[in-house]
C-alpha positions as CSV (number, residue, x, y, z in Angstrom):
1,P,0.0,0.0,0.0
2,L,0.8,3.7,-0.3
3,A,1.5,5.8,2.8
4,V,0.3,9.4,2.8
5,H,1.6,11.8,5.5
6,I,0.1,15.3,5.6
7,R,1.2,18.0,7.9
8,Q,-1.2,21.0,7.7
9,T,-1.8,22.1,11.3
10,D,1.0,23.7,13.2
11,K,3.4,23.1,10.2
12,I,1.5,25.7,8.1
13,S,2.8,28.5,10.2
14,Q,6.3,27.1,10.1
15,A,6.5,26.3,6.4
16,K,3.8,27.9,4.3
17,S,5.2,26.3,1.2
18,N,4.1,22.9,2.6
19,F,0.5,24.0,2.5
20,E,-1.5,22.7,-0.5
21,P,-5.3,23.1,-0.9
22,K,-7.0,19.8,-0.1
23,V,-8.7,19.6,-3.4
24,E,-5.4,20.0,-5.3
25,F,-3.7,17.5,-3.0
26,R,-6.5,15.0,-3.7
27,R,-6.1,15.4,-7.4
28,K,-2.3,14.7,-7.2
29,L,-3.0,11.7,-4.9
30,E,-5.5,10.2,-7.3
31,A,-3.0,10.7,-10.2
32,I,-0.2,9.0,-8.2
33,M,-2.5,6.1,-7.2
34,K,-3.6,5.6,-10.8
35,E,0.0,5.8,-12.2
36,R,1.4,3.4,-9.7
37,G,-1.6,1.0,-9.4
38,Y,-2.6,1.7,-5.8
39,D,-6.2,1.0,-4.8
40,G,-5.9,2.7,-1.5
41,F,-3.6,4.3,1.0
42,F,-2.7,4.6,4.7
43,L,-3.3,8.2,5.9
44,A,-1.2,9.7,8.7
45,S,-2.2,13.2,9.7
46,D,-3.1,15.1,12.9
47,S,-5.5,17.3,10.9
48,P,-9.2,16.4,11.5
49,E,-10.2,18.4,8.5
50,I,-7.9,16.5,6.1
51,K,-8.9,13.1,7.6
52,R,-12.6,13.9,7.2
53,Y,-12.1,15.2,3.7
54,L,-10.0,12.3,2.3
55,K,-12.2,9.7,4.1
56,S,-15.3,11.3,2.5
57,M,-13.6,11.2,-0.9
58,F,-12.0,7.8,-0.8
59,G,-14.1,5.8,1.7
60,D,-12.7,2.5,2.7
61,R,-9.7,3.0,0.4
62,C,-8.4,5.5,3.0
63,V,-7.2,3.6,6.0
64,E,-6.1,5.4,9.2
65,Y,-5.0,4.8,12.7
66,H,-7.2,6.7,15.1
67,S,-4.6,8.9,16.7
68,T,-5.1,12.1,18.7
69,L,-5.9,15.0,16.4
70,S,-5.0,18.7,16.6
71,H,-7.7,21.1,17.6
72,L,-8.6,24.7,16.7
73,N,-7.4,27.3,19.1
74,E,-9.3,30.5,20.0
75,D,-7.3,32.4,17.3
76,G,-8.6,30.0,14.6
77,N,-5.2,28.2,14.2
78,Y,-4.5,24.6,15.0
79,G,-2.8,23.7,18.2
80,A,-0.2,21.0,17.7
81,V,-0.9,17.7,19.4
82,H,2.7,17.4,20.5
83,K,2.5,20.7,22.4
84,D,-0.8,19.9,24.1
85,H,-0.1,19.2,27.8
86,S,-3.6,17.9,28.5
87,I,-2.8,14.8,26.5
88,R,-0.6,12.2,28.3
89,G,2.9,11.9,26.8
90,F,2.5,8.1,26.6
91,K,-0.6,8.5,24.4
92,K,1.2,10.9,22.1
93,A,4.3,8.6,21.9
94,K,2.1,5.6,21.2
95,D,0.3,7.4,18.4
96,V,3.6,8.5,16.7
97,I,5.1,5.0,17.0
98,M,2.0,3.3,15.6
99,E,1.8,5.7,12.6
100,V,5.5,5.4,11.9
101,L,5.3,1.6,12.0
102,L,2.3,1.5,9.7
103,M,3.8,3.9,7.3
104,G,7.0,1.9,7.3
105,S,5.1,-1.2,6.3
106,C,3.9,0.5,3.1
107,D,5.6,0.2,-0.3
108,A,5.9,3.9,-0.9
109,M,5.2,7.2,0.8
110,I,4.2,10.7,-0.2
111,S,4.3,13.6,2.2
112,T,3.7,17.3,2.4
């Protein structure tokens, strides 16, 4: 399978060039899947918006690990999961390890 890693929460403020509109990213993803013969993909992202969108577009072809997601702050920007002190460190570490192991078991990976 194909691994897809999308960082669009706190990373947007750090590297604006990494941001790509979700519709455009979906089009590129579809083209890569068609070109390389992938029926589906494993999605790793802390963005609830991206996860909802790609799941609605691809259905069961989009597989994910249910990790802790980022949340919107009062200023309208996403708060990074790894900086959220209300979430236990063990839970955050487990989520990262699980997603890395799952991505590592894939044949190929694309990332923002």
